[in-house]
Every structure is written in structure tokens, then in C-alpha cells.
Phi, psi and omega in degrees: 000141182299138176237124178273126182246174179294153179244104187229133179057038173088003181219155172284127186279142177298147180302148177293168181298313179229073187286152166277129185244139170255153181266135175252115184267157167262103187300334182293325183244354176070031181232153177291129179248344181195174175236157175233134178282121181276123187292161177246167174305328178293322176297318178296318178302319180295319179295317181293321178299319177297318180293318180299321181290325186271334191295318183302318180292324178294316179295327181284343178294140182295147188298336177298320181290323176296322178296324179297324175297320179295320177299316178296319179298316178303313181296322180289324176297315179298319180295325184256019184304313183296316181295318178297317182294319179294319178295317180298314181297324183293329182262330180265321182106355179298150170291159187301322180298318178292323179297319178292325175296321175304311182292318184296321180291332172286321179299327177301323180286327173300317178300318177299319181293340176296341179267022186299329177303320178286320186293334182268001180298137180268203181237155183216134174235119176269135176071041177292339175204182180301109181069016187246130173242149179232134175217156179235150177227154174257126181240147179299152179285327183130249176257126180233168185220157175226136178241116192241155185268176183283336194283339175225077186289350174252310188300308188289319172304320179290325175304324184272305192288329183296306178292325181297313182288319179300328179285350178109009178272163163262149191231132172253119180254126171247094181279172175297138178285353180280328181215072188268354189290319181296315176303322178293319179296322176298320178297319178296321179294325178294322175297317178298329180286350178113007178290131178298147177299141179096343181284329173233120177236142180243120178240117181280169176154185180239215183298331178300313180291320179301312181295324178296322177296314184293335183261350188287126186291336183271355176267118190270337183207150180224132172250138185222144169225130180176204179288158185293322180298317180287323177301318180294320177296312181299316180299313182295316182290319179294316180296323178297335177267013174080017182267151169285130187235145179216104189232116179260133184249211186278189186201159169214079189282141183248148171241114182269125181249107179280156181302333182270003184293156169283095189297320181299315179294319179299317180297316178300318180292318182295321180303312180293321183287326182276321189250344178301144183055031180057025179073008184269066177204143185288347176253018172296166179242086186270355180231130175240134185238095175283141181260113181097146183295322180296317177299317181297318181296314180294315182299312181300315181299317181289323177298314180301315181300317184278326179298323180294345178269349182292142180246124174264131184202187180281165185301323186278355181280112183292343181267353181284138177277329173200165184249207182284166170279175197285332185206164177296323180295319180290323176300314180296323179297316179297316179298324178296324177292324176295315176304315181299315181300319179295316178299326182281353176108004176290150178271121180275099184280313177228127184255117180268000180285155177079008180287138178225132179262124184302128181089349181224044187297337180267002178286165186264062186264144172224132174282167180296141175243139176233126179241135178241171179059035176283146178237158182296340182281346184287135177297326179294338174274321184292333185255160181276123180273319175063049179202184184281064183230126178244130180249135175260117178245106188280149177227146179274330186224164175301316182298320177295320180296322178291326183294325184302303178292330182293325183268354181288152181296333179261155180212051184277290182226159178203154180220151172233139178247115185197159171258358188263114181295329179293313176303313183298317182293315178297320180296310182298325183284329191253337186291138184269067183216147188283330182229126188239134174248136174247105189060025175232113190286330181235090188277058174285121184296152174294166193295338182265004163255198183226150182257131176180140179257174179251174177055227184280010173269349181205128178242124184120169188261350184234145183272179180276148175044193187059202181293331176296326176296318177297316180297320183296320185267010176224166172228150185270133172242129182247128185246128174250121186231151180232127176234095184301145181278343179193151182076182180271162179301324184292343180279352183241134175282144181276130178241124182296130179306145181076353179252005179273000000 
């Protein structure tokens, strides 16, 4: 059986003598398809040593040449899109269309990183004082690391590594042990694109590897995406060790449906946002809040009608709307949340439990679930389910609808569906959430803006990719210089700029 090993100094490392192995399942059939070698602190030390040795020359290379590597990398991802998508789907369970979307949203950030010569330009002031000029530059941090989740094995690693490497850093990637093959293939493609060996290393693992990253003195910054409890732990331990930290957590995104909304369009958008990729994404829309009883009645009827048309299938089925969830344990967790919601008094309108796909009875499939009469006090509402489950939380007024996402522990994304510009403007200005969509169900910013949530959805001061990504992976150095116009320096008294 295939074993995925660490990728260090430009090559896949041979398995250790007695490796710790993790199982990689095929979610469609519920069977182990490969193993992954879980790294040790010694493996991380080897990866960091390779990165430390390679990084100074990479940082010293002019940014145009680093950009050319990114351009080559972009072309290779596009060339290998089908192979990457099939590999991703086989380990995660996404349908091919979702797998390609995963890769494409990461590719968008690679394209942004191709503009690194412009993005790294500093600032300059001539004549800040007598004969004094001041300028600032952005310099790479050195060796940085990323810890990424199972649900986007291409997109999130690319969100991190593309700007980090383009800025002149070396990068240590610790991908999810559930679907590690695509990150390794991306590393191989970067070497093919011209990246020097040692600039990108992939070390697999579990908490042992994570803690080793957080404690390693040569790793200057860590970016993390995962659950909020672990994000808070990672942030605290890394920050205590003096590292720059950027940790994205969980979510419970809401979709507000105003009475004047285009309900048919809203329902079509909600279906994809709630059930696409089996709901396994932090920007999914698992809560819908209709304003007013009439809106709720119409919305529910249309949701039921359209949900019944959704097709759950295998990754290769072009007609399937989504595939299985990632593991048997995660399937059981989602089912437990459905049980909890019913016990708490929610109305089970459509029950997705007990679904079986003919010929794939051992796969981790769940049909769509719809719950109504959900209240803010329910634990099943307060927590992230991360599966194909949509909850209806009714509101009587616009103000009540805004309050629900604003008071929730998570603050990743939110959307409002309306034709009224005043409602939309007031909503965007007042809602306590980091990313807002107006008639857009999944408001993930484009690559030249930045991604980031509020409250327990994000720990740290800077967001992912865009200019915040450049800022996160660099530090500013400001130089004040004096070039006298005549005579020697000793003939002129120094005057601090702005105090003359």
C-alpha cells in the first residue's frame, strides 16, 4: 500500500525505520487507500535546517526572478489541474467540480503572488531633514510555517505558501494527515517550476509535529486554519514563544433573508452554500434567517422542494451535487448534532441520516438535513456542525436578524439577501462579522483583498493572503540616511527629521 512521506530538501524522504503511520481513507468506499508517515521532531529539525540553509540566497534573489517561479508554478498547476483534482477528490471525497474549485481559489493567490515585485515596494521621503532622506523596505522573516486543515487541501496551503515564498521566506508546510497527497504534489510542482530545494518542505504529522513547529526557535511565524479551540491553543503557544501568529478558526455563518429578497435566487444560492462540498467549509452557510413569518413560510417551502432535487454521489459523478464527508468519525459527529437539535426542540423537516448509496454502502455519505424552529439557546446552533445540515433560525425584525450573527461566538462570514440598498448598507456597517456578502452567499474575498473572521473565527491581527498576507510574511525596516551637500559630515549638526 502506498505511503506518503515527508518532502524535505526537494525530495520525498524514504520512510523511517519504524515510522508512525496514519491511515488515509477513501471516503467514497470507507476503506484505507494509503498511509502517511507522521513526522517526528527530528524530521522537523531536518526540514528547518534545509530551509535555514536555503532561505538567505532565495531572499537575496531579485523579486522579478522569484515572480518568474510563481508564473511557472501557476502554469504547472493549470497543466495538472485534472490530476490534482482527482487526487484531491479521492482522499477528501469532494466531487470533481468542487475539487477544481478548491485548486482554483488557491491558484488565484498564486496569481496575486506573481505581482510580488510591485507588492514589496517600500516608501521613500526625500528631504525629511537637512540632507536627510528616509526610506522603508519590507524584508522576509526567514523560515515560516503553515498548518492546514483537511477540508481544503489545495486552496489553504496555496493561500499561505504562495505569498510567503514570493516574499523571500522558506516555508514549512504541515498539511492535514487525512488528505496529504495534493500538498506533496504541489511541492513537487514548485521544484519543477524552479524553486530552489529547501525553500518548501512538507512535514506530515499530528499534535507532535504541531507542537514541534510552535516551539522551534528558527520558525519565525506560523499560519493556521482549523477549529477554534485548536486555533486558540496554537495561537497562545506560538505567541508565547515569540512567533508572529495568524490563526483562523471555526464559523457559523448566517444568511439573512429579507421580505423583499428574490427568494428563488436566494434559495438557489443557499443550497450551494449550505450543502456544497458536504458543508465541510468554514465559509459554508449553515444558518438561514428569514425575517417575518410570511418570508419563513415561503422560504421553507421552496427549500424543501429544491433540497429534494439534490443528488448525493461519488466524486466522479458529474451529476452529483456533493459527495461523502471525510471520515466515519466526522459522519458520526454530524449525526450526533442532528440528534442533539431534535432533543433541543428543533423541527426535523428533512432527515439526512441513514442515507446509503447503492454500491457504496460503506462510504461516509449523508443526505441533506433541514432543521426549522431553531433558537439561539440551542447548543446545536451555538456550535459548528461542519456538514450538510441547514438550520432555519426565524427573526421577526431586521434588527433581530442582525443581532443573531453579531452575538454568536463565531464571526467569519455572513450574507444578506435583499433588494433594498438601505437594509444592505445598514447591515454591512453594523453586523459584527469579518466578511459580509450582499446577495452573495459565500463572501470569500478575491485574492487581492484579504480573508479573515472576527471573534473566535480569527486569532491574530492580520488576515490571510492579499496585502495582509504580504505584511504577515515580511517585516518593515526603516532607514534614515544623510548625504551632505557640501563639506564633511562633521561640519554639519544633525537635526532629527520633523523636529527642524
